[in-house]
N, C-alpha and C positions, 0 to 999 in steps of 0.2 A: 490281400495285396491289391487285387484287381479293383475292389471296391474303393480302396484308398486312392488309387490312381484315378478312377472315374470322378471321385469327389474333388480331387485337386484340379482335374481338367475342367469340371463344371465351374469351380471357383475362378479359375483363370479366364474362362469365357465371360463370366459375369463381370469380372474386373476390367476386361478388355472392352466390354460394351458400355461400362459406366461412363457417364459424361464428365469430362473435366471442365466444370463450369468456370473456374477462374480463367483458364486459358481461352475458353469460348468467349467470355466477356471481353478480354483484352483484344482478341482477334476481331470481334464485332466492332469494338470501339475504333480500332484502326481503320476498318472498312468504312464506318460512318464518317470519320474525319476526311478520308479520301474523297468521299461523296460531297464534301462541303458542309456537312452537318456540324453543329456545335454541341458538344457533350455537356449536359447540365448536371448529370449525376450518374454514378456507376457504382456497383457493388465492389467491395474490397474485402472479400471473405475467402480466406484460404481453404475453408472447409467446403465451399461451394453451396452451403445451405441457402445463402442469399445470392441471387444472381439476377441482375437487372441493369438496364441502361436507359436513361432518359435523355433525349436529345431534342434540339430545336432545329428545324429546317425552314430557313427563310424563303426558299424557292417555292415550296408548297404550302407555306404558312401552317405548318403542322408541328405539334409537340408529339414526339414518338415515345412510347413506353414499351421497351423490349425486355421481356422476361425469359427470352430464349425458348419460347414455346413455338407453336406453329405460326402464330400471327403476331404482328406488332400493332399495338393499339395506337391509333392516330387521333389526336385531339386537335380539332380545328379552332383557332381563335376567331376573333371577329366580334360581332354584336351578340351579346347575351344579357339577360336580366341578372340581377345579383341577389344573393341571400345574405342576410345579416343575422348575427347572433344577438338576440335582445332579451333583456330581463323584463318579465311581465308578471302581473298578478293573475294567478289561476285560482278561481274561487273553489276549486275542488282540492287543490294541492298546496296552495299558498304561493309564495314567490318562486318563480321557475324561469329557467333559461329556455328560450324557444328559437326556432329558425323562422325568419320572416322573409318571404320571397317577394321581390319588387319587380313585377312584370313591366311596369311603366317607367322604370329607371334603367334604361339600357346602357351598358358599358361597352366600349369598343376598344380592343387592343390588337396589336399585330406584332410580329417578330421582325426585328431588324437584321441586317446582314451579319452583325456581330453576335447574334443569338440573344440579344437583350429584348425587352418588351417596351413598346411605345404606345401612347394613347393619341399620337398625332401632334402632341405639343411637347412632351417631355419623354425621355428615355430612362428606363429603370433596369437595374440589375435584378437578377432572380436569385432567390435562395431556395434550394430544393431539399426536402427531406426524403431521402431514399427514392422509392418509386411511389410515394404516398401523396405529396402535395408540393405545389410551387407557390412561393410568395413573391409578389412584385415589390421589391424593396423600395421603401419610402413612398409607395403609392397606396398602401392599405387594401390591396386586393390580391386575390390569388385563386388557384384552382386545386380542388381535391381531384386527384387523377382517376378516382373511381366514380366521380360525379362531375362530369365536365360540361354539363348543359348550362351551368350558371357560374358566375364568378362569386367568390365569397369575400366578405370583409375580413381580411387577414393581415396581420402585421408581423414582421420578422422579430419585433421586440417581444412578442408573446410566445415565441418558440422555445421549448425546453430541449435539453440535450437528448431526451428519449423520444422526441418527436411530438409529445403532447403539447397542446396549445393552451396556455394559461391565460384566462380572460379575467380582467378586473373591470367591472362596470361602475361608472360614476354617473349617477342619474339625478336629475332634478326630481324631487320626491314624488310630486303629483303626476309626473309624466308616465309612471308605471301603473297607476291605478285605473280601474275600470271607469268609464265615463260617468256612470251613474253615481260613483262615489265622490266625484268632484263637487257635486251639489252640497254634500255634507260639509265639505271643507269651506266652500265659498259662503255658506250660510252660518258659519260658526266663527266668531271673531277670535276665539282663543286658539283656533287651529290654523291661523295664517302662517305659512312656511315661506321663508325667503326664496323666491323663484330664481334668484340670480346666482345661487350656489348649487353645485352638483354634490350634495351632501351624502346621498345614499350610495354606499359602497357594497358591492356584492361580487363574489368570485365563483368561477366555474372552470372546468377543464374539458377540453375537446380532444378526442383521440386523433391520431394521424389519418384515420379514415373519415374524419369529419363528424363523428358521433359525440354527443354530449355525454360524457362518462361519469362526471361527478359535479356537484355544486355544493356550495357552503350551506351549513345548517342555519346560519343566521346572516342577516344584513346588518350594517352599522350606519347610523345616521347621527351626526353631531355627538358622537360618543355613546349613543344609546344602542344597545344590542337588541335586535328584533328577530326572534326565531321565525323561520320561513312560514311555519304553519299559522302564525298570527295574522298573516296577510289573507287568509282564507275568508275572513268575514270582517265587515266594518267594525262591529262591536268589539272584536278581539284586538283589532289594530289600533283603535282610537286611543286607548290609554298610552300607547307608545308614542303616538304622534304628539300627544299632550306633553310628554316628557321632552321630546325633541324641541317643541316650540318653547318650553320653559328654559331650556338650556341656551337656545338661540337668543331669546330675549335677555337672558342674563349676560351672555357674551356681548351683545350690543350695548347694554347699559354700562358694562365695564369699559368699552371703547369710548363712550361719551364722557366718562369721568376724567 
């Protein structure tokens, strides 16, 4: 009987010490509001498994990420380079989505009194996915909250319900090729591709943490399916380019009739 009593007492102590995260989130939100901060995102999880608050503070020009731990992560806006998701030819792996950082193209944003984002000319609403990332609506930029040293080219139109970012690339064909391959195209009359149309379509998915988690196995250009591995070498890619050119020429001749 004594053992049962001690076990129940230990369980009671554990339960009394357990954190009530939903209440803590609500209390912290009210505290931040009284301090003049604007709540951008907060957890709404009755189990307490998810517990976070993301706020904007115009006074200190800080985005705060509070996960109810010891410290609140403070993200300072202002001038930062940006990172773009781009599709390129990798001669080892074929067509691939990569991150390109532009140190010389500095973007500058600040927080307005209403908690929105401004670039000094226009003001933008924010769309926030949990405590993972913020998108500046209609501006095409945002922040991954675990990688706040740069702005990313993000669009709210690409956001899925699960937080993944679905990217669809529309490229002018020769813009993705290695520079040395351009010579093959410019010296071959049968490989001229209309530079005025973004025919090449390729898809990829980025996680809420900003990692490229999947990409399509093929790209499509003027109805021609091109497996990504065919981009690894000019000789394997060339037959597909010929098909694209033939279809484009056929389409143009139909327009002329």
